C-alpha positions as CSV (number, residue, x, y, z in Angstrom):
1,X,15.2,56.0,75.8
2,X,18.3,58.1,75.2
3,X,19.0,61.2,77.3
4,X,21.5,63.9,76.2
5,X,23.4,66.4,78.3
6,X,25.2,69.1,76.5
7,X,28.2,71.1,77.9
8,X,30.6,73.8,76.4
9,X,29.7,76.8,74.3
10,X,30.0,80.4,75.4
11,X,31.3,83.6,74.0
12,X,34.4,83.9,71.8
13,X,35.9,86.3,69.3
14,X,35.9,85.9,65.8
15,X,38.6,83.6,64.6
16,X,38.6,81.8,68.0
17,X,37.6,78.2,68.9
18,X,35.1,76.5,71.0
19,X,34.2,72.8,71.8
20,X,30.9,71.5,72.7
21,X,30.2,68.1,74.0
22,X,27.1,65.9,74.2
23,X,27.0,63.0,76.6
24,X,24.5,60.2,76.0
25,X,22.9,57.9,78.5
26,X,20.2,55.2,78.4
27,X,19.8,53.0,75.4
28,X,23.2,53.7,74.1
29,X,23.5,50.5,72.0
30,X,20.6,51.5,69.9
31,X,22.0,55.0,68.8
32,X,22.4,55.2,64.9
33,X,23.6,58.6,64.8
34,X,24.4,61.7,66.7
35,X,25.0,65.3,65.7
36,X,24.3,68.9,66.2
37,X,21.8,71.4,64.6
38,X,21.9,75.1,65.2
39,X,19.3,77.8,65.1
40,X,20.0,81.6,64.9
41,X,17.5,84.2,65.8
42,X,15.0,84.7,62.8
43,X,16.6,81.7,60.8
44,X,15.7,78.1,60.1
45,X,17.3,75.3,62.2
46,X,20.2,73.7,60.1
47,X,22.1,70.6,60.5
48,X,25.6,71.3,61.3
49,X,27.3,67.9,61.7
50,X,26.4,64.4,62.2
51,X,28.4,61.2,62.9
52,X,27.0,57.6,62.5
53,X,27.6,54.6,64.6
54,X,29.9,53.5,61.8
55,X,32.1,56.7,62.1
56,X,30.8,58.4,58.9
57,X,30.5,62.1,59.2
58,X,28.5,64.7,57.5
59,X,28.8,68.6,57.5
60,X,27.0,71.6,56.4
61,X,28.8,73.3,53.7
62,X,29.1,76.4,55.8
63,X,31.3,74.8,58.4
64,X,33.3,72.2,56.3
65,X,37.1,72.7,57.0
66,X,36.3,74.6,60.3
67,X,34.1,72.2,62.5
68,X,35.0,68.6,63.3
69,X,32.7,66.2,64.9
70,X,34.1,63.2,66.9
71,X,33.1,60.8,69.3
72,X,34.4,58.9,72.4
73,X,32.7,55.5,72.6
74,X,34.0,54.9,76.0
75,X,32.4,58.0,77.3
76,X,29.3,57.9,75.1
77,X,30.1,61.5,74.1
78,X,30.2,63.3,70.9
79,X,32.3,66.4,70.5
80,X,31.9,69.3,68.0
81,X,35.3,71.2,67.8
82,X,34.6,74.6,66.1
83,X,37.5,76.6,64.8
84,X,37.9,79.8,63.0
85,X,34.4,80.9,64.4
86,X,32.6,83.6,62.6
87,X,29.9,85.9,63.8
88,X,27.5,84.1,61.6
89,X,28.0,80.9,63.7
90,X,26.3,82.4,66.5
91,X,23.4,80.2,67.4
92,X,21.9,77.8,69.9
93,X,23.5,74.5,69.2
94,X,21.5,71.4,70.0
95,X,22.6,67.9,70.2
96,X,20.5,65.1,68.8
97,X,20.6,61.3,68.8
98,X,18.7,59.0,66.4
99,X,18.1,55.6,68.0
100,X,15.9,52.6,67.9
101,X,14.4,50.9,64.9
102,X,12.8,50.1,62.6
103,X,11.2,53.5,63.1
104,X,13.9,55.8,64.3
105,X,13.4,58.0,67.3
106,X,15.1,61.2,68.1
107,X,16.2,62.8,71.4
108,X,17.5,66.3,71.9
109,X,19.9,67.9,74.2
110,X,18.9,71.1,76.1
111,X,20.7,73.3,73.7
112,X,23.8,75.6,74.3
113,X,24.4,79.1,73.2
114,X,27.4,79.9,71.1
115,X,28.1,83.5,70.6
116,X,30.9,84.9,68.3
117,X,31.8,88.5,68.5
118,X,33.2,90.5,65.6
Protein backbone atom coordinates (compact mmCIF):
# COMPACT_ATOMS: atom_id res chain seq x y z
CA UNK A 1 0.00 0.00 0.00
CA UNK A 2 1.01 3.58 -0.64
CA UNK A 3 -0.25 6.44 1.49
CA UNK A 4 -0.13 10.06 0.37
CA UNK A 5 -0.26 13.24 2.43
CA UNK A 6 -0.59 16.58 0.72
CA UNK A 7 0.36 20.00 1.98
CA UNK A 8 0.40 23.50 0.60
CA UNK A 9 -2.25 25.18 -1.44
CA UNK A 10 -4.29 28.14 -0.27
CA UNK A 11 -5.35 31.52 -1.61
CA UNK A 12 -3.24 33.64 -3.93
CA UNK A 13 -3.80 36.55 -6.26
CA UNK A 14 -3.62 36.12 -10.00
CA UNK A 15 -0.03 36.14 -11.17
CA UNK A 16 1.21 34.73 -7.90
CA UNK A 17 2.81 31.43 -7.03
CA UNK A 18 2.05 28.46 -4.82
CA UNK A 19 3.66 25.11 -4.17
CA UNK A 20 1.87 21.94 -3.19
CA UNK A 21 3.64 18.89 -1.85
CA UNK A 22 2.78 15.21 -1.73
CA UNK A 23 4.64 12.92 0.64
CA UNK A 24 4.45 9.18 0.04
CA UNK A 25 4.86 6.40 2.55
CA UNK A 26 4.43 2.64 2.51
CA UNK A 27 5.48 0.62 -0.54
CA UNK A 28 7.64 3.40 -1.96
CA UNK A 29 9.78 1.15 -4.13
CA UNK A 30 6.75 0.02 -6.10
CA UNK A 31 5.73 3.52 -7.22
CA UNK A 32 5.81 3.94 -11.01
CA UNK A 33 4.55 7.49 -11.24
CA UNK A 34 3.13 10.32 -9.18
CA UNK A 35 1.33 13.45 -10.10
CA UNK A 36 -1.59 15.77 -9.63
CA UNK A 37 -5.13 15.97 -10.87
CA UNK A 38 -7.40 18.91 -10.30
CA UNK A 39 -11.14 19.41 -10.33
CA UNK A 40 -12.98 22.68 -10.37
CA UNK A 41 -16.68 22.97 -9.49
CA UNK A 42 -18.82 21.83 -12.38
CA UNK A 43 -15.84 20.65 -14.40
CA UNK A 44 -14.31 17.28 -15.12
CA UNK A 45 -11.21 16.18 -13.31
CA UNK A 46 -8.10 16.76 -15.38
CA UNK A 47 -4.53 15.57 -15.15
CA UNK A 48 -2.30 18.52 -14.36
CA UNK A 49 1.17 16.98 -14.24
CA UNK A 50 2.87 13.66 -13.66
CA UNK A 51 6.39 12.40 -13.13
CA UNK A 52 7.56 8.83 -13.59
CA UNK A 53 10.08 6.90 -11.54
CA UNK A 54 12.48 7.51 -14.39
CA UNK A 55 12.00 11.26 -14.17
CA UNK A 56 9.88 11.79 -17.28
CA UNK A 57 7.29 14.50 -16.90
CA UNK A 58 3.97 15.25 -18.51
CA UNK A 59 1.86 18.40 -18.29
CA UNK A 60 -1.57 19.53 -19.30
CA UNK A 61 -1.39 22.05 -22.13
CA UNK A 62 -3.09 24.62 -19.92
CA UNK A 63 -0.22 24.64 -17.40
CA UNK A 64 2.83 24.13 -19.62
CA UNK A 65 5.42 26.80 -18.98
CA UNK A 66 3.80 27.81 -15.71
CA UNK A 67 3.78 24.67 -13.54
CA UNK A 68 6.72 22.44 -12.72
CA UNK A 69 6.55 19.00 -11.16
CA UNK A 70 9.60 17.69 -9.35
CA UNK A 71 10.51 15.08 -6.81
CA UNK A 72 12.84 14.61 -3.88
CA UNK A 73 13.61 10.92 -3.67
CA UNK A 74 15.27 11.26 -0.28
CA UNK A 75 12.03 12.64 1.15
CA UNK A 76 9.70 10.51 -1.00
CA UNK A 77 7.97 13.75 -1.90
CA UNK A 78 6.69 15.22 -5.12
CA UNK A 79 6.21 18.94 -5.56
CA UNK A 80 4.07 21.00 -7.91
CA UNK A 81 5.37 24.53 -8.27
CA UNK A 82 2.67 26.74 -9.72
CA UNK A 83 3.67 30.12 -11.12
CA UNK A 84 1.75 32.81 -12.98
CA UNK A 85 -1.45 31.48 -11.50
CA UNK A 86 -4.75 32.35 -13.14
CA UNK A 87 -8.28 32.34 -11.72
CA UNK A 88 -9.03 29.35 -13.93
CA UNK A 89 -6.43 27.36 -11.98
CA UNK A 90 -8.77 27.43 -9.00
CA UNK A 91 -9.60 23.85 -8.10
CA UNK A 92 -9.06 21.05 -5.64
CA UNK A 93 -5.68 19.54 -6.41
CA UNK A 94 -5.29 15.85 -5.62
CA UNK A 95 -2.04 13.94 -5.59
CA UNK A 96 -1.93 10.40 -6.91
CA UNK A 97 0.56 7.57 -7.05
CA UNK A 98 0.52 4.60 -9.39
CA UNK A 99 2.22 1.57 -7.93
CA UNK A 100 2.48 -2.17 -7.92
CA UNK A 101 2.32 -4.44 -10.90
CA UNK A 102 1.60 -6.05 -13.26
CA UNK A 103 -1.81 -4.51 -12.56
CA UNK A 104 -1.16 -0.96 -11.45
CA UNK A 105 -2.92 0.37 -8.40
CA UNK A 106 -3.60 3.98 -7.59
CA UNK A 107 -3.56 5.82 -4.29
CA UNK A 108 -4.87 9.32 -3.69
CA UNK A 109 -4.08 12.16 -1.36
CA UNK A 110 -6.76 13.98 0.56
CA UNK A 111 -6.88 16.92 -1.85
CA UNK A 112 -5.96 20.52 -1.25
CA UNK A 113 -7.79 23.66 -2.32
CA UNK A 114 -6.03 26.18 -4.53
CA UNK A 115 -7.90 29.43 -5.02
CA UNK A 116 -6.67 32.18 -7.34
CA UNK A 117 -8.38 35.53 -6.99
CA UNK A 118 -8.59 37.99 -9.84
